[in-house]
VMD Tcl script that builds the backbone (N, CA, C; Angstrom):
set m [mol new atoms 147]
animate dup $m
set s [atomselect $m all]
$s set {name element resname resid chain x y z} {
  {N N MET 1 A 11.390 -80.496 -37.946}
  {CA C MET 1 A 10.318 -80.726 -39.081}
  {C C MET 1 A 10.633 -82.047 -39.660}
  {N N CYS 2 A 9.688 -82.914 -39.820}
  {CA C CYS 2 A 9.812 -84.212 -40.566}
  {C C CYS 2 A 10.205 -83.989 -42.026}
  {N N ALA 3 A 11.293 -84.528 -42.582}
  {CA C ALA 3 A 11.758 -84.313 -43.941}
  {C C ALA 3 A 10.744 -85.136 -44.856}
  {N N ARG 4 A 9.871 -85.927 -44.487}
  {CA C ARG 4 A 8.914 -86.637 -45.257}
  {C C ARG 4 A 7.608 -86.121 -45.488}
  {N N CYS 5 A 6.945 -85.929 -44.292}
  {CA C CYS 5 A 5.500 -85.384 -44.215}
  {C C CYS 5 A 5.387 -84.009 -43.805}
  {N N GLY 6 A 6.539 -83.443 -43.228}
  {CA C GLY 6 A 6.384 -81.997 -42.693}
  {C C GLY 6 A 5.865 -81.673 -41.278}
  {N N THR 7 A 5.478 -82.890 -40.600}
  {CA C THR 7 A 5.082 -82.629 -39.140}
  {C C THR 7 A 6.096 -81.837 -38.442}
  {N N ARG 8 A 5.681 -80.934 -37.589}
  {CA C ARG 8 A 6.559 -80.204 -36.677}
  {C C ARG 8 A 6.558 -80.677 -35.314}
  {N N ALA 9 A 7.739 -80.771 -34.704}
  {CA C ALA 9 A 7.830 -81.254 -33.360}
  {C C ALA 9 A 7.402 -80.079 -32.547}
  {N N GLU 10 A 6.753 -80.465 -31.472}
  {CA C GLU 10 A 6.335 -79.324 -30.499}
  {C C GLU 10 A 6.782 -79.814 -29.124}
  {N N GLY 11 A 7.179 -78.743 -28.172}
  {CA C GLY 11 A 7.487 -79.287 -26.949}
  {C C GLY 11 A 9.014 -79.696 -26.744}
  {N N ALA 12 A 9.252 -80.693 -25.938}
  {CA C ALA 12 A 10.386 -81.362 -25.754}
  {C C ALA 12 A 11.013 -81.908 -26.993}
  {N N PRO 13 A 12.411 -81.932 -27.232}
  {CA C PRO 13 A 12.987 -82.448 -28.288}
  {C C PRO 13 A 12.471 -83.994 -28.769}
  {N N PRO 14 A 11.990 -84.260 -29.935}
  {CA C PRO 14 A 11.440 -85.554 -30.190}
  {C C PRO 14 A 12.468 -86.568 -30.298}
  {N N THR 15 A 12.020 -87.783 -30.186}
  {CA C THR 15 A 12.814 -88.985 -30.420}
  {C C THR 15 A 12.778 -89.593 -31.911}
  {N N TRP 16 A 12.951 -88.616 -32.794}
  {CA C TRP 16 A 12.731 -88.997 -34.228}
  {C C TRP 16 A 13.912 -89.672 -34.789}
  {N N THR 17 A 13.832 -90.441 -35.820}
  {CA C THR 17 A 14.899 -91.053 -36.586}
  {C C THR 17 A 15.747 -90.010 -37.345}
  {N N CYS 18 A 17.036 -90.097 -37.243}
  {CA C CYS 18 A 17.962 -89.158 -37.903}
  {C C CYS 18 A 18.600 -89.910 -39.029}
  {N N SER 19 A 18.761 -89.363 -40.196}
  {CA C SER 19 A 19.365 -90.139 -41.267}
  {C C SER 19 A 20.268 -89.185 -41.942}
  {N N LEU 20 A 21.589 -89.531 -42.186}
  {CA C LEU 20 A 22.550 -88.702 -42.884}
  {C C LEU 20 A 22.672 -89.188 -44.325}
  {N N GLU 21 A 22.144 -88.117 -45.227}
  {CA C GLU 21 A 22.163 -88.501 -46.665}
  {C C GLU 21 A 22.685 -87.322 -47.469}
  {N N ASN 22 A 23.829 -87.796 -48.144}
  {CA C ASN 22 A 24.536 -86.811 -49.026}
  {C C ASN 22 A 25.178 -85.541 -48.114}
  {N N GLY 23 A 25.472 -86.137 -46.822}
  {CA C GLY 23 A 26.086 -85.104 -45.925}
  {C C GLY 23 A 25.045 -84.242 -45.222}
  {N N VAL 24 A 23.899 -84.445 -45.334}
  {CA C VAL 24 A 22.693 -83.631 -44.836}
  {C C VAL 24 A 21.994 -84.531 -43.855}
  {N N ARG 25 A 21.761 -83.881 -42.572}
  {CA C ARG 25 A 20.995 -84.668 -41.558}
  {C C ARG 25 A 19.527 -84.361 -41.874}
  {N N GLN 26 A 18.762 -85.588 -41.974}
  {CA C GLN 26 A 17.122 -85.406 -42.191}
  {C C GLN 26 A 16.682 -86.128 -40.989}
  {N N TYR 27 A 15.546 -85.582 -40.382}
  {CA C TYR 27 A 14.982 -86.123 -39.376}
  {C C TYR 27 A 13.375 -86.587 -39.811}
  {N N PHE 28 A 12.983 -87.752 -39.368}
  {CA C PHE 28 A 11.747 -88.365 -39.669}
  {C C PHE 28 A 10.948 -88.653 -38.406}
  {N N CYS 29 A 9.734 -88.368 -38.546}
  {CA C CYS 29 A 8.853 -88.383 -37.377}
  {C C CYS 29 A 8.462 -89.999 -37.065}
  {N N ASP 30 A 7.975 -90.339 -35.941}
  {CA C ASP 30 A 7.736 -91.661 -35.599}
  {C C ASP 30 A 6.781 -92.489 -36.530}
  {N N THR 31 A 5.879 -91.857 -37.073}
  {CA C THR 31 A 5.031 -92.424 -38.081}
  {C C THR 31 A 5.552 -92.676 -39.355}
  {N N CYS 32 A 6.301 -91.798 -39.913}
  {CA C CYS 32 A 7.037 -92.063 -41.218}
  {C C CYS 32 A 8.104 -93.080 -41.088}
  {N N SER 33 A 8.756 -93.075 -39.865}
  {CA C SER 33 A 9.810 -94.119 -39.467}
  {C C SER 33 A 9.237 -95.451 -39.588}
  {N N ARG 34 A 8.134 -95.511 -38.906}
  {CA C ARG 34 A 7.558 -96.930 -38.610}
  {C C ARG 34 A 7.121 -97.326 -40.079}
  {N N GLU 35 A 6.439 -96.563 -40.943}
  {CA C GLU 35 A 6.053 -96.859 -42.217}
  {C C GLU 35 A 7.088 -97.334 -43.171}
  {N N ASN 36 A 8.340 -96.906 -42.872}
  {CA C ASN 36 A 9.426 -97.081 -43.745}
  {C C ASN 36 A 10.691 -97.822 -43.211}
  {N N LEU 37 A 10.336 -98.558 -42.152}
  {CA C LEU 37 A 11.273 -99.273 -41.249}
  {C C LEU 37 A 12.331 -100.142 -42.129}
  {N N ARG 38 A 11.610 -100.991 -42.983}
  {CA C ARG 38 A 12.554 -101.702 -43.937}
  {C C ARG 38 A 13.343 -100.944 -44.784}
  {N N SER 39 A 12.965 -99.942 -45.337}
  {CA C SER 39 A 13.918 -99.140 -46.182}
  {C C SER 39 A 15.090 -98.496 -45.377}
  {N N ILE 40 A 14.523 -98.089 -44.294}
  {CA C ILE 40 A 15.527 -97.481 -43.423}
  {C C ILE 40 A 16.760 -98.301 -42.859}
  {N N GLU 41 A 16.161 -99.639 -42.506}
  {CA C GLU 41 A 17.228 -100.558 -42.046}
  {C C GLU 41 A 18.175 -101.023 -43.342}
  {N N GLY 42 A 17.491 -100.981 -44.418}
  {CA C GLY 42 A 18.133 -101.267 -45.738}
  {C C GLY 42 A 19.194 -100.233 -46.116}
  {N N ARG 43 A 19.254 -99.077 -45.350}
  {CA C ARG 43 A 19.855 -97.888 -45.621}
  {C C ARG 43 A 19.754 -97.329 -47.021}
  {N N LEU 44 A 18.495 -97.425 -47.465}
  {CA C LEU 44 A 18.167 -96.621 -48.664}
  {C C LEU 44 A 17.864 -95.163 -48.492}
  {N N ASP 45 A 18.222 -94.321 -49.327}
  {CA C ASP 45 A 18.042 -92.937 -49.198}
  {C C ASP 45 A 16.477 -92.721 -49.282}
  {N N SER 46 A 16.020 -91.802 -48.537}
  {CA C SER 46 A 14.578 -91.462 -48.435}
  {C C SER 46 A 13.997 -91.224 -49.896}
  {N N ALA 47 A 14.785 -90.883 -50.741}
  {CA C ALA 47 A 14.086 -90.644 -52.159}
  {C C ALA 47 A 13.646 -91.980 -52.750}
  {N N TRP 48 A 14.149 -92.964 -52.207}
  {CA C TRP 48 A 13.725 -94.316 -52.729}
  {C C TRP 48 A 12.545 -94.868 -52.092}
  {N N TRP 49 A 12.054 -94.309 -50.941}
  {CA C TRP 49 A 10.835 -94.763 -50.290}
  {C C TRP 49 A 9.593 -94.416 -51.162}
}
mol reanalyze $m
mol bondsrecalc $m
mol representation Tube
mol addrep $m
């Protein structure tokens, strides 16, 4: 499930973005990843997006 919007992956394992924040892995769907690409590349925690 996407940690940002709650979208659930169906079928084969998705190619989503994985982020390790405070020791916890969080996965973000393709849409959320694209919308927040600059923040992800800047290594900002998802709480800052």
